[in-house]
KEGU-202507 format. One record per residue (C-alpha): x, y, z; residue number from 0. Coordinates in steps of 0.05 Angstrom, whole numbers, plus 5000, padded with zeros to 4 digits. Layout:
REM KEGU-202507
X; Y; Z; NUM
...
//
This chain:
REM KEGU-202507
5000; 5000; 5000; 0
5029; 5067; 4979; 1
5005; 5125; 5022; 2
5006; 5192; 4987; 3
4968; 5239; 5034; 4
4963; 5238; 5110; 5
4925; 5290; 5150; 6
4915; 5293; 5225; 7
4843; 5314; 5217; 8
4812; 5311; 5286; 9
4840; 5310; 5356; 10
4789; 5292; 5410; 11
4800; 5307; 5483; 12
4759; 5281; 5542; 13
4702; 5331; 5531; 14
4704; 5334; 5455; 15
4649; 5308; 5411; 16
4671; 5249; 5369; 17
4671; 5262; 5294; 18
4617; 5228; 5252; 19
4663; 5203; 5198; 20
4638; 5169; 5135; 21
4703; 5132; 5119; 22
4724; 5065; 5150; 23
4763; 5071; 5215; 24
4819; 5026; 5241; 25
4836; 5037; 5314; 26
4902; 5024; 5349; 27
4903; 5009; 5424; 28
4960; 4991; 5470; 29
4995; 5008; 5534; 30
5040; 5069; 5538; 31
5109; 5056; 5507; 32
5088; 4995; 5466; 33
5108; 5029; 5401; 34
5040; 5052; 5376; 35
5064; 5117; 5344; 36
5122; 5080; 5311; 37
5075; 5028; 5282; 38
5027; 5082; 5255; 39
5086; 5119; 5224; 40
5110; 5056; 5189; 41
5040; 5042; 5162; 42
5034; 5114; 5138; 43
5104; 5111; 5109; 44
5123; 5173; 5147; 45
5184; 5184; 5192; 46
5151; 5219; 5251; 47
5081; 5242; 5233; 48
5049; 5208; 5293; 49
5089; 5238; 5349; 50
5130; 5188; 5388; 51
5141; 5211; 5459; 52
5199; 5201; 5506; 53
5147; 5207; 5562; 54
5099; 5149; 5562; 55
5027; 5168; 5576; 56
5034; 5232; 5536; 57
4978; 5218; 5485; 58
4916; 5240; 5522; 59
4872; 5249; 5460; 60
4841; 5206; 5406; 61
4875; 5225; 5341; 62
4842; 5214; 5274; 63
4890; 5209; 5215; 64
4857; 5214; 5146; 65
4896; 5168; 5099; 66
4888; 5186; 5025; 67
4815; 5203; 5035; 68
4801; 5128; 5039; 69
4804; 5111; 5113; 70
4822; 5135; 5182; 71
4875; 5111; 5231; 72
4849; 5123; 5301; 73
4904; 5129; 5353; 74
4875; 5115; 5422; 75
4908; 5140; 5486; 76
4960; 5093; 5515; 77
4939; 5059; 5579; 78
4972; 5030; 5640; 79
5024; 5083; 5654; 80
5036; 5086; 5730; 81
5053; 5160; 5735; 82
4986; 5181; 5708; 83
4935; 5195; 5763; 84
4879; 5146; 5774; 85
4829; 5200; 5757; 86
4862; 5215; 5690; 87
4865; 5140; 5674; 88
4791; 5133; 5688; 89
4775; 5191; 5642; 90
4817; 5161; 5585; 91
4783; 5094; 5597; 92
4715; 5127; 5590; 93
4738; 5164; 5528; 94
4762; 5100; 5494; 95
4697; 5065; 5514; 96
4655; 5121; 5486; 97
4692; 5116; 5420; 98
4688; 5040; 5414; 99
4613; 5042; 5430; 100
4594; 5101; 5386; 101
4636; 5096; 5323; 102
4594; 5071; 5265; 103
4654; 5064; 5219; 104
4701; 5024; 5263; 105
4723; 4963; 5222; 106
4780; 4934; 5263; 107
4818; 4944; 5327; 108
4892; 4929; 5330; 109
4915; 4914; 5401; 110
4990; 4924; 5410; 111
5030; 4883; 5460; 112
5106; 4881; 5470; 113
5131; 4813; 5444; 114
5188; 4814; 5496; 115
5142; 4810; 5556; 116
5082; 4772; 5581; 117
5020; 4814; 5569; 118
5002; 4857; 5630; 119
4937; 4854; 5669; 120
4918; 4918; 5631; 121
4930; 4883; 5564; 122
4887; 4824; 5585; 123
4832; 4871; 5609; 124
4835; 4911; 5543; 125
4832; 4847; 5501; 126
4773; 4820; 5540; 127
4738; 4887; 5537; 128
4746; 4893; 5461; 129
4718; 4823; 5453; 130
4660; 4841; 5500; 131
4645; 4901; 5455; 132
4634; 4852; 5397; 133
4701; 4860; 5361; 134
4754; 4809; 5347; 135
4819; 4847; 5356; 136
4881; 4835; 5314; 137
4938; 4828; 5363; 138
5003; 4861; 5341; 139
5066; 4837; 5377; 140
5113; 4897; 5372; 141
5189; 4904; 5380; 142
5203; 4839; 5343; 143
5274; 4862; 5327; 144
5290; 4864; 5401; 145
5286; 4787; 5410; 146
5323; 4729; 5377; 147
5287; 4694; 5321; 148
5290; 4629; 5361; 149
5246; 4662; 5415; 150
5191; 4686; 5369; 151
5146; 4624; 5371; 152
5152; 4617; 5447; 153
5135; 4691; 5458; 154
5075; 4687; 5411; 155
5050; 4625; 5448; 156
5056; 4663; 5514; 157
5017; 4722; 5486; 158
4961; 4676; 5460; 159
4956; 4639; 5526; 160
4959; 4700; 5571; 161
4907; 4739; 5532; 162
4864; 4677; 5525; 163
4860; 4690; 5450; 164
4803; 4655; 5415; 165
4821; 4605; 5360; 166
4828; 4641; 5294; 167
4848; 4708; 5325; 168
4904; 4738; 5284; 169
4971; 4753; 5317; 170
5022; 4791; 5275; 171
5094; 4800; 5299; 172
5117; 4870; 5280; 173
5181; 4910; 5279; 174
5184; 4985; 5265; 175
5258; 4977; 5251; 176
5254; 4923; 5197; 177
5181; 4938; 5178; 178
5164; 4865; 5184; 179
5089; 4857; 5192; 180
5072; 4921; 5155; 181
5046; 4886; 5092; 182
5004; 4836; 5132; 183
4971; 4893; 5170; 184
4955; 4930; 5106; 185
4927; 4867; 5075; 186
4877; 4859; 5132; 187
4855; 4932; 5124; 188
4850; 4925; 5048; 189
4803; 4865; 5057; 190
4757; 4908; 5099; 191
4761; 4965; 5049; 192
4743; 4919; 4992; 193
4683; 4892; 5030; 194
4660; 4964; 5041; 195
4664; 4984; 4968; 196
//
């Protein structure tokens, strides 16, 4: 997929009204520091359009990126960062919940987890909650370049078991460094776009 035009079209804070978009939306969820901005930049073929932050927990808004006037990438706030107050975390949770419940155009949710570690309690909660909302998330195991190839299968198995992934749920290992996994992610989105047309 060649991306020509990218536009950060809407930024929604806690009190903002969600946009009523008419194009298909693909949402990205994951804990702070899992590499969400890096993944979105690789998919958009941009170096640093989605801002990567040295401070985890910085993204406190839902960002809607218009991609070539065909679809939206929806960057959800990172969760699970300890230094963020409980009150702020609850507000983000409500904001994400409101989006997942109200969006009429949401086609797929990509849940990012770090392939190096066992998914956290927050990851498990998010996975279960996405399923409860009626979606089957695509799990993206980020930071693939940080482990040895020989560990990949073992780490993927651990992710599947910890999240309690249903049979048939897609898990894609991904590296922002090598771009491995980019084409597979785009293929999944293209399938949804074709069904829409």
